[in-house]
C-alpha angles and dihedrals in degrees: 000000000000130000121233135166121241123192115231133173088268093051133264120348127193112224136178118227134175111273114248091021122120122234092245091100095043092057094038094109093045095076095178091061107095103165143352145237111230110198088335095313123111115242140166120265085246088070113127106222127219126220112284097020117146110221126196121188117237118215132188087251088065115086090232088048094055089049092052093047093048096044088054084049090057089053089050090054094047090052089054091049093049090051093050097036108027091180090059114122114211120218117173131336116183133166113251134184107307093353150359142257141203126212110214136177110222131168089224131057112243124230135200086262089057090054089059090051091050091049090052091052090048090055088052090054091047089055091050086060093207114194110244107226133186114229123185122213135179112259087246094053090047089053091047091052093053093042087061091047090047095228111154093181098060089042088054091054091046094052086060096053115096097190121104094227136036135193131240129185120223131202114170108317095336124099130178133185107250144142092218148159105200143175116280093246143359090248090075093070100085105163130033143150132194106223113185149338121236138167120255131179112232106265089356095283114133088209090066128078118285110248128191114249118205116199125201145155136218141191137184091252143021096248093061092046092050090051089051094048088050089052090050091051090050089049090055088054089051098045104145090217091059098041091041089058092045094051093039093237100134145343140210124221137190087229088071114021108194094015111099122210115219120212127210095273089046090052089053089054091046095049092045091055091046094050089052091047092051094048094053095044092048086054089048094055101259126143121205127235135175124209133186125280094220121051130165127270094251090067095052091047088052092050092047095239089113089063100033106030110025098115090062095051137089120223138202137173126236124183089348093305130112120251134176131214105236118260090181136026100221100090092054092046090052090057090053089053092046094050090083139031116258136204129214086244089067094053134140096048113184112199115184127191136182093212130182112228133179126211128179106244123179112252093238092063098048110116124175109281095331095075115024139148098234124038143146121248123204090221126173130181121202121201113200147153120262094256091053095058100095097044092050092050090050090049092056093047092051090047093051091046091051090050097046093048089059087063095043095246123155112203144184127212131229127194112213119205137202116317126212094257095050126147117224140031125300089246093061091045092051091050092051093045095049090050090057092043094050091049093053092047092048089055092048092241115156112223144176125228115237103196117218098357100110124122114269091255103043150346119278146200115224127198114217111196124211114217131210092275097045100262118137125224127189105228120142125045139183118200122184111212129193093159106064096054086056094049095047094040094237116178143170130194112254129207090278093055093252127135109244137168120264121218116243130217121196116198148160131186104188091027103199109017088209093052092042089055089050090050092048092050091054094040093054093030084231094302096117124191108261097257090056101037114113088218109032102174132021118191115214118194111204091220136000092260087069092056095096092056093042090053091051092053087047092056091048093052093043088053089054092055102255124144099239138157132190128217108217099166127113094252118133114265091237090058090045092056094044092052091048089051089050090049088052095234109174096218129031117189114205115205122189137147092286096052091045091050092046094040088235139119130228107226128208121189120209106250094009104060123209118012094179135239123335137184106239093242092050090051091048092053090046094055094040088055089051092049095045092053095041090236 
């Protein structure tokens, strides 16, 4: 017998188990346990523990549990595909947010009907309840296995692995190269749905072969799957591309893939957002700058983007010299800071910029306003003394919190640490990471650590917004940077009259303005709060004899600064109301003989129906109050 520690709801518990025996039997009665953490590392339930191991159960409710569950689901789908299409060559099949996918090379193009066949086969494999077992092979044995199968994708992966051995996972006759961990058996996957088929270049490189990517999702029970499918259907109704077209906000054209075109109503929404952003930033002590879109190669070499980000950039030549179209605003902002001498008395300096940036995205990942090649970032760069770091980080968090609350977003925070391609020493990274961590903790903000996902020049805090149907979107970010001031030789004069380096903070709140607009369209399903709506009020005369009074009301509302239209045509009032509802106009003012006689208006609110009769002045005050308070 050996002694191990197992974490329970009541804390750590020391237990004795038979030496050489896996933990599968121990957790058999705890059906919601699907894997384990062994001394902090995820493992299968078939793991055989050693004396002194510390074991934590993993459930589907844990993020790592969902990843393990869905990665096992991708193997289930892969096995079904191989049974139906023996010539299929499997590429990669990871778990992703809310589901999984597998890229496959097949001589036939799959259809929605084929997805139903694959689902049926998956159900058969679940019923067979195959044990899912880890097998280790030498790298040479693994290569031989895939040579026999004729799979160039797995061989390419194996050729990049430096270890002597690799792991496979076996279920029935099916085996797949994988690090794991996995569920103990296929029978654990109770509810799943294959969602769509897409094209995907092998490894995301358009020079490689186009594969077929099958997306799916899975859950431990049917109730959770049904709730998810319902949310997906709701998301389809809210698709910003569909609503954007219906409301004439923006359009997308083949002549400029990834470069959205904004229409007049879309520009009203854009400018309203920008006016709000500028007001809040002015209150928070920011000044606004504007920097060029094209800058020479030397600048991007100095900033590190040439070495770390070149594959995402666009280039041009001017007067025989190389230039780059900016993918980020920070180098230009630093030139503005450096253009004059600064004293410690001026710091912190908060420079904001709505800057247009361009990044090369593969055509396969472009998606409406959410993933584009040209977008505007609401950047700001804060230059400060070391003792101002924590207060400035707190200030940004407080500003972001205030702005997100206006739109009704809940959010969670992630702290991302040093990546593999980082610039700078471990000591500098530790100092920067601790500053971000301490600011969050002092504000009482819960956060998740995202290991190795920082920017190449510094750690960062990311804000993930939760929308009205429960989806999350990464928007704002705060990045602490000790590197760029060094590279750009930024200085200020300290109390002793010495030139010293400022510390720099990069931050966004909206992130990409285009993407934030897309998120808002879906969050509100196009039914914007009145302060944000491109068309706030529509006046609907019952008959043409009411047009003169309707025009008078229109002029009064226009003079009070509202975005208002009036429909003077001879269309029936029912059709006018229906069209206004479809256009998602917050307020409809019905004007008939009675309203004209009483010098009133009859008010309808989108989503609420009739609100009754109002004096015009009374209605104006009501709407002004809504706009003032961002209701």
